C-alpha positions as CSV (number, residue, x, y, z in Angstrom):
1,M,0.0,0.0,0.0
2,L,1.3,3.5,-0.9
3,A,2.1,5.8,1.9
4,A,-0.5,8.5,2.6
5,P,0.3,11.8,0.8
6,I,1.4,14.7,2.9
7,V,-0.1,18.2,2.3
8,K,2.0,20.9,4.0
9,L,0.2,24.1,5.0
10,P,2.1,27.3,4.0
11,Y,3.5,29.8,6.5
12,Q,1.1,32.4,5.4
13,F,-2.3,30.7,4.9
14,N,-4.5,33.3,3.2
15,G,-6.5,33.8,0.0
16,L,-3.5,33.6,-2.3
17,S,-1.7,30.7,-0.7
18,L,-4.7,28.4,-0.4
19,S,-4.6,27.7,-4.1
20,K,-1.1,26.1,-3.5
21,V,-2.7,23.7,-1.0
22,A,-5.5,22.9,-3.4
23,A,-3.0,22.2,-6.1
24,D,-0.9,19.9,-3.9
25,L,-4.0,18.0,-2.9
26,A,-5.3,17.7,-6.5
27,A,-1.9,16.3,-7.5
28,H,-2.4,13.4,-5.1
29,A,-6.0,12.8,-6.3
30,V,-5.4,12.4,-10.0
31,N,-6.5,8.8,-9.8
32,G,-9.2,9.4,-7.2
33,W,-9.2,10.5,-3.6
34,P,-6.6,8.6,-1.6
35,P,-7.9,6.7,1.5
36,E,-5.8,8.9,3.8
37,V,-4.3,12.4,3.6
38,I,-1.8,13.8,6.2
39,I,-2.2,17.5,6.8
40,D,1.1,19.0,8.1
41,F,0.8,22.1,10.3
42,G,4.5,22.3,11.0
43,N,5.2,25.4,8.9
44,L,2.0,27.3,9.6
45,G,2.7,30.7,11.1
46,F,-0.3,32.9,10.2
47,V,-3.8,32.2,9.0
48,R,-6.5,34.5,7.7
49,P,-10.3,33.8,7.7
50,A,-10.0,32.8,4.0
51,G,-7.6,30.1,5.0
52,I,-9.8,28.9,7.9
53,V,-13.0,28.5,5.7
54,F,-11.0,26.9,2.9
55,L,-9.5,24.4,5.3
56,S,-12.9,23.7,6.8
57,N,-14.4,23.0,3.4
58,L,-11.3,20.9,2.5
59,F,-11.9,18.7,5.5
60,A,-15.6,18.4,4.8
61,W,-14.8,17.6,1.1
62,M,-12.4,14.8,2.0
63,S,-14.7,13.4,4.6
64,A,-17.5,13.2,2.0
65,H,-15.1,11.2,-0.1
66,Q,-14.3,8.8,2.8
67,T,-10.8,10.1,3.0
68,K,-9.2,9.7,6.5
69,I,-7.6,13.0,7.6
70,T,-4.5,12.7,9.9
71,L,-3.1,15.9,11.4
72,T,0.6,16.2,12.2
73,N,3.0,18.8,13.8
74,L,0.2,20.5,15.9
75,S,2.0,20.6,19.2
76,G,4.1,23.7,20.0
77,N,3.2,25.3,16.7
78,G,2.4,28.7,18.2
79,D,0.0,31.4,17.4
80,A,-1.5,30.1,14.2
81,V,-2.7,26.8,15.6
82,R,-3.9,28.5,18.8
83,F,-5.9,30.9,16.6
84,L,-7.4,27.9,14.7
85,D,-8.2,26.3,18.1
86,D,-9.8,29.6,19.4
87,S,-11.8,29.8,16.1
88,L,-13.3,26.3,17.0
89,F,-11.8,24.7,14.0
90,F,-10.5,21.6,15.8
91,E,-13.7,21.3,17.9
92,Q,-15.8,21.2,14.7
93,H,-13.6,18.9,12.6
94,C,-11.8,16.7,15.2
95,G,-14.5,16.6,17.9
96,A,-12.4,18.4,20.6
97,K,-10.4,21.5,21.2
98,L,-6.6,21.1,21.4
99,R,-6.6,23.3,24.6
100,P,-9.4,23.0,27.3
101,D,-9.5,26.8,27.6
102,A,-9.7,27.5,23.8
103,S,-12.5,29.9,23.1
104,P,-13.5,32.5,20.5
105,R,-11.6,35.8,20.7
106,S,-13.4,39.2,21.0
107,T,-11.9,40.1,17.6
108,T,-13.4,37.2,15.8
109,R,-16.6,35.4,14.8
110,P,-15.4,31.8,14.9
111,L,-15.8,29.3,12.1
112,M,-19.4,28.4,11.5
113,R,-21.1,26.1,9.0
114,I,-24.5,27.6,8.5
115,A,-27.5,26.2,6.6
116,H,-29.6,28.7,4.6
117,Q,-32.5,28.3,6.9
118,D,-30.4,29.4,9.9
119,C,-28.5,32.3,8.2
120,H,-31.0,35.1,9.0
121,G,-31.1,34.4,12.7
122,W,-27.3,34.0,12.8
123,L,-26.8,37.4,11.0
124,E,-29.3,39.1,13.2
125,H,-28.2,37.8,16.6
126,N,-24.5,37.0,16.1
127,L,-22.5,38.6,13.2
128,V,-24.2,42.0,13.1
129,P,-24.2,42.7,16.9
130,W,-20.5,41.6,17.0
131,L,-19.5,43.8,14.0
132,A,-21.5,46.8,15.3
133,A,-19.7,46.6,18.7
134,R,-16.3,46.2,17.1
135,L,-16.8,49.2,14.9
136,S,-18.6,51.3,17.4
137,I,-21.6,51.8,15.2
138,S,-25.3,51.0,15.5
139,P,-26.6,47.6,14.3
140,A,-29.2,49.5,12.2
141,S,-26.3,51.0,10.1
142,L,-25.4,47.5,9.0
143,Y,-28.7,46.8,7.4
144,M,-27.3,46.9,3.8
145,F,-24.3,44.7,4.9
146,K,-26.7,42.2,6.5
147,N,-28.8,42.0,3.3
148,C,-25.6,41.4,1.3
149,V,-24.5,38.4,3.3
150,A,-28.1,37.1,3.2
151,E,-28.0,37.3,-0.6
152,L,-24.8,35.3,-0.6
153,F,-26.6,32.6,1.4
154,N,-29.4,32.8,-1.2
155,N,-26.8,32.2,-3.9
156,I,-25.5,29.1,-2.0
157,Q,-29.0,27.8,-1.8
158,D,-29.6,28.4,-5.5
159,H,-26.3,26.9,-6.8
160,T,-25.1,24.1,-4.4
161,Q,-26.5,20.8,-3.3
162,L,-25.3,21.1,0.3
163,D,-27.1,24.4,1.1
164,I,-24.4,25.2,3.6
165,G,-22.1,28.2,3.8
166,T,-18.9,28.3,5.8
167,I,-18.1,31.6,7.3
168,C,-15.4,33.2,9.6
169,A,-14.7,36.9,10.4
170,Q,-11.9,38.7,12.1
171,H,-11.3,42.4,13.1
172,F,-7.8,43.8,12.8
173,P,-8.1,47.0,14.9
174,R,-4.5,48.1,14.2
175,E,-5.1,47.9,10.5
176,S,-8.6,49.2,10.7
177,L,-9.8,46.2,8.7
178,V,-12.4,43.6,9.0
179,Y,-12.0,40.3,7.0
180,I,-15.1,38.3,6.4
181,S,-14.8,35.0,4.4
182,L,-17.8,33.0,3.2
183,S,-17.3,29.8,1.2
184,D,-19.4,27.0,-0.3
185,M,-18.8,23.7,-2.0
186,G,-20.9,24.1,-5.2
187,L,-20.1,23.8,-8.9
188,G,-18.3,27.2,-8.7
189,I,-19.3,30.5,-10.3
190,P,-17.5,29.8,-13.6
191,G,-19.2,26.5,-14.0
192,R,-22.7,28.0,-13.5
193,V,-22.0,31.0,-15.8
194,R,-20.7,28.7,-18.6
195,T,-24.1,26.9,-18.7
196,L,-25.2,30.1,-20.5
197,L,-21.9,31.5,-21.8
198,P,-19.5,28.6,-22.4
199,Q,-16.9,30.7,-24.1
200,L,-15.9,32.6,-21.0
201,S,-12.8,31.9,-19.0
202,D,-13.0,31.4,-15.3
203,A,-12.1,35.0,-14.5
204,Q,-14.4,36.4,-17.2
205,A,-17.2,34.3,-15.8
206,I,-16.7,35.7,-12.3
207,I,-16.8,39.2,-13.6
208,K,-19.9,38.5,-15.6
209,A,-21.6,37.1,-12.5
210,T,-21.1,40.4,-10.7
211,E,-23.1,42.3,-13.3
212,A,-26.4,43.5,-12.0
213,G,-29.3,41.5,-13.3
214,F,-27.2,38.6,-14.6
215,T,-28.4,35.2,-13.3
216,T,-28.3,31.6,-14.3
217,K,-32.0,31.3,-13.2
218,T,-31.7,28.1,-11.4
219,T,-34.7,28.9,-9.2
220,P,-37.9,30.9,-10.0
221,G,-37.7,34.5,-8.9
222,N,-33.9,34.6,-8.9
223,R,-33.2,38.3,-9.4
224,G,-29.4,38.2,-10.1
225,I,-28.6,40.9,-7.6
226,G,-26.5,39.2,-5.0
227,L,-22.9,39.7,-6.1
228,A,-23.6,43.2,-7.6
229,Y,-25.3,44.2,-4.4
230,L,-22.3,42.9,-2.4
231,L,-19.7,44.7,-4.5
232,N,-21.6,48.0,-4.2
233,A,-22.1,47.8,-0.5
234,V,-18.4,46.9,0.2
235,K,-16.8,49.3,-2.3
236,V,-18.8,52.4,-1.1
237,N,-17.4,51.8,2.3
238,G,-13.8,51.6,1.1
239,G,-13.5,47.8,1.1
240,T,-12.4,45.1,-1.4
241,V,-14.2,42.0,-2.5
242,S,-12.1,39.0,-3.5
243,I,-13.7,36.0,-5.2
244,Y,-11.9,32.7,-5.6
245,S,-13.5,30.0,-7.8
246,L,-12.1,27.1,-9.9
247,N,-8.9,28.5,-11.5
248,A,-9.5,32.2,-10.9
249,I,-9.1,34.8,-8.3
250,V,-10.7,38.2,-9.0
251,R,-10.5,41.3,-6.8
252,F,-12.8,44.2,-6.8
253,P,-11.2,47.2,-5.0
254,P,-13.0,50.4,-4.1
255,Q,-11.4,52.2,-7.0
256,G,-10.5,50.8,-10.4
257,G,-10.5,47.1,-11.3
258,P,-11.6,44.4,-11.4
259,F,-8.1,42.8,-11.1
260,I,-7.5,39.2,-12.2
261,V,-4.8,37.4,-10.2
262,P,-2.7,35.1,-12.3
263,E,-4.3,31.8,-12.9
264,R,-4.2,29.3,-10.0
265,R,-5.9,26.0,-9.1
266,I,-8.8,26.2,-6.6
267,L,-11.0,23.4,-5.5
268,P,-14.7,23.3,-6.5
269,G,-16.9,25.9,-4.9
270,N,-16.6,29.6,-4.2
271,N,-14.8,31.6,-1.6
272,Y,-15.9,35.2,-1.1
273,R,-13.7,37.5,1.0
274,H,-14.7,40.9,2.0
275,C,-12.0,43.1,3.4
276,A,-13.5,46.4,4.5
277,Q,-12.2,49.5,6.2
278,N,-13.7,50.3,9.7
279,G,-17.0,51.4,8.5
280,Y,-20.1,50.0,6.9
281,D,-21.9,53.1,8.1
């Protein structure tokens, strides 16, 4: 029997480096998912919300394919593993925290896998009150933001079979930034768009999907406003939206763009990252 492949997490585990992890895993799965994969945390030094939701979906993806996941080099690995522990990653995917006192930090909303039917309650009673308190603004001023995230969950319901979004948020007060990452495990935006426009590349398809009114009309009443609404809400507050799907990463900054990051390999599904200045008011 062949030895289980080892996938090493990078030192900086963020939106850009997650594609390297996906490529490493894909290289080991050319002939089907291996029965076991070893995830090596030994080099991990820093992780952003995009890395957390990606890793969560990766674990869920492998579990769905009956692949055993073995974790190595967790002990003594410092801040990054402690942050994952405090974000409840290990509790959700391994059944227990690494440290008994691990708990969500005041600067984060920990990793959550949320079904569409539960998203409105979670937004109303969890994410919005936390974000309002972190930014010292009223919850009412986050009405547009709340609707944007709800629309993304509507997109997940429309375009995936699992009807679940994985989300994580972190406030960086020294940088005056909030990172919010939401990911799903669907066909991916390019795959959906190409059911109507097969000639488009992955990046072109992502850009097309952000046009107001564009929809693949998978459900009656789909208005095609979700991504356009999101871009407008984040950009007017000085933030950036980054979308990762299939082989493309596209960024939509507050001024100029969109900017296409050189082609990379991403696993199926979509990852939306909103990086906003202290605001939303």
